[in-house]
N, C-alpha and C positions, 0 to 999 in steps of 0.2 A: 175530608171525612175525619171524624174524631178517632184517635187511636184507642184501642181497648188493651190495656196492659195488665198482665197477670204475673205475679211472682212465679218464676220457673223453679219449683221446689220438688225434688225427688221425694216420693212417698205420699204426695198429696195430689197435685194436678199436673199432668204432663201435657201441655197444649202443643198442638202441631202448628206452631206459628213461625215467626221469623225473629231470631235473636237480633237485637238492635243495639245492645249496649254491653259494656264490659262487665256489668253486674249479672248478665245472663238473663235479663228479663225477656219476655216474649211479647212481641207486638202483634196485635190484631187490628183489623179495621172492620167497621160495622158491616161492610160488604162481604166479609169472610163468613158471617154467620148465616145459617140457613133461615130464610124468612118463613114463618108459620102463620099461615093465615091469622039487725044483728043481735049476734048474741051479746048479752051483757057480760061484764068481766067474769062474774062468778059462774055463769052458765058456760062460758067459754072454757074455763078451767075444769069444770065438771066433765065436759065432753072430752077434753084432753085426757083427763084421768081415765074415763071409761075406755076410750079407744086405745090409749097407750097400754092399758092393762091387757087388752086383747092382743095387741101386737107383741107384748112381752112374752106371751105364751110360745111364740115362735122364735123370737130373738130379743136380747136384752136391750131394747131401744124403744122409746116412745115414738109416736108419729109414723111408725112403719117405714123407717129409712135405714139407719144403721151404718153410715160411713163416717165414723169418728176418725179423725186424722192424727197421725203421728207427726206433729208439726210445731216447731218452736216459735215461729214468728220473726218478723224483721224489726219490730219496735221494742219499746222498753216499758217496764212497769214504773209508774210514778204515783206519788201521793198528791191528790187534789183536795185540799182542805180535809174533810173527814172521810174521803173515799179513795180507795186504790183504783187505778185506771191503767189500761194499756194504751199507749200513745205511739203512733207511728207517723212520721212526717215524709213528705215527698222529697225527692232529690234536689229540687230547686225551690226557692222561696214561694210561698203561697199565702194568700189572705182568705182562702176558702177552707172551711172545715166541716166535718161531718161527725155527728154523735152517733156511734154504732151501739144499738141497744140489743143486748143478748137475749137468748131464749131461756127456758127454765134451767138449763145446765150452766148458766152463769158466765161471768166475764173471762174465765180462763179457758173456755172450750176452744180447742185449736181451730175448729171450723169457723167460728166467729172472728177469731183473730186473722185468719186468712182473708176474710172479707174486708176487714179493716186494712190489711196490707194491700189488697187490690185497689181500694180507694186511694191509698197513698201513692201507689204506682201510677194512678191516673190524675195526680195533681192536688189531692186533698189532704189536709191534716186530718187524721182520723183518731178519735179517742173512744175507747170502749170502757166505760166506767163499771165498777161493781155496784150495780143498782140494788143489790141485796145487802150492801154495806156490812160485809163481813159475815153475814148469815150463810149457812151452808146452802149451796144450790142443790137442785134435785140431782139424783144419781140414778143410772140404770139399775143399780142394785137396791135402790130404796124400796120401801114397802108401799105399794100403791094404795093400800087401804088407809094410809095416813096422808095421802096427797092433799086433800082439802085442808087438813090441819096445817100442813106445811105452807099452803098458800096464804093463810090468814094474814101474815105480816109481810107479804110480798105482792102487793097490788100494783099492777102496771100503771094505774092511775094515781098512785101515791108517791111519785118520784120528784115532786117539784123542788124540794130542797136540794137534791142531788143535781138536778138539771141546772138550777141557779148557780151552783158551785162550778159546774163544768163550763157554763157560759162565761163566767168571770175568768176562768183559766184561759179559755180560748181567746177571749178578747184582750185580756191584759198581758198574758204571758206568751201567747202565740201570734198576736196581731191579726186575728181572724176578723174579717169584715163581713163576710157572708157565712152563715152557718145553717146546715141542713141536718136531717136525721134519717137514719135507716134502721129498721128493726125487724126481728124475725120472731114469729109466733108470739110469745109473751111480749117481746120487744115491738112486734107489729102493733099490738094494742097500745103500747106506750107511745108509738109514733102518732097514732090517731089522736091520742090524748094531747100530745104536744100541738098538733095542728089545730085543735079546738081552743087552745089556751095560750099559745105563744106565737103571735103573729110575726115577731121579729126572728123566729126560726124560719128561714126563707122557703124551705121546701122539705118534703118528707117522702119516704118510700116505706110503705107498710107492707111487709111480706107475710101473708097468711095470718092476719090479725085485725080485728075490728071491734069497735065499741058499739053497743046497742042499747045501753041502759039509760042514756041521756036523751032527753027530748030534742036537744039541739045537736045531736051527734052528726048531723049533716052540715052544720054551719062551720065549715072549715075556714080558718083564717089564713091559711097558706096552701099552696098547691100540693096535692098528694097523689102519688101513684100507688094504687092498691094491686098487689099481685096475689093471685089465688091459684089453687090446683083443682082440677076438675073432680078428682077422686078424694078430696079432703073431707074426712068425716068429722074433723074438729070444727071446720067452718064449711058447712054444706052449701051447695049451690043455691038453695032456697034463700039462705041468708045473704048471699052475695047479690042475688036479684033484688032483695029488699034494699040493700045498700045502694045499688045502682039507681033504683027508682027514686030513693030519697035524695041522693046527690043531684040527680037530674032536675028534681023539682025545687030543691031548697038551697043548693050550693051555688055561691056566686063567684068562686075562684076556680082556677083551672084544676081539673082532676081527671083521673083515668082509672078504670077498673079493667084489669086484664086477667083472663082465666086461661091457664095452660092445660091443654088436653092430655088425658092419660097420666097426669101427675098426681102425687099424693103429698100430704103435709110434710114440709121440710125439704122439698126437692132443691130449692135454690142454694141453700148453704150447707145442707147435710148429705148431699149426694156427690159422688165423684164421677165426673163424666168419663174419666179414663177407664172405669170399670163398669159403667152403666151406659154402654154405647147406644142403646135405644132411647135413652133420655138425654143424650149429649146436646142435641140441638136445642131442646127446651131449657136446659140448665144455662147454656151460654146465652140464649136469647133473653132469658129473664135477667141475667146479670148485665147484659148490654142495655136492656131497657132501664135498669136502675141507674146506670151511668149516664145514659142519654137524658133521663129526667133531671138528674142533678145538674148536668151541664146546661140544660135549657134554662134553669132558673137561678143558676149561680154563675 
């Protein structure tokens, strides 16, 4: 069985696993996990704005989640050509790398860096670039009436220059032979974009994000796992059903669409299972699905 390793970090996630190394990492095996049985880019962002504004009336967080972590990360910040990036490497040499694509809160969000660290703990070089290239990310205190204006120069389908720079870095400076991508929300849309345009990016995991504005949005050039939440108002189930039908009819590469019951937008990377016990099994299963999919194609 493949091990599922997660950084054992106080204040973020405290897994009940088995310490297996001097670094204090926690080891899981897939059998430890409980088995449980589109929109266009602009419309996706409009829905995010509407529903996040509603959520903010109760708590200062979009997507109705709210577990921002006090977490510094295990990697380091580096300059990759014109973009800053967070890079973390596994303890042993690897020729497999994953581009981690952030949500609207940008590349410094501790939650996203934790996901990058988790990938590194499982044998991947992980790089989370600043795909906003120095522009301010969204903030829980930002004015939602200005969200659409903020989005104008931050399209998840407009990241090719940054992707090319990161690919050069991974191949030339890190020795990466196989490269995948994982993205959340805004980054999930970006992963879908990469799967349509970069066949040499071996595999993708799009977490609550899809493209619907392209006629060929089902013509994936590399395998993609799409993860969605049953109670996601940003990407409702009707649109997930359209994606499933389109992929079944038109997609010629491996793909999977998985919907997690009772979950809402952001649950995979923005919820702490140690303080959300009812969601714990879903959170861990989604993360293990992500790693299994990467392992399968890399």
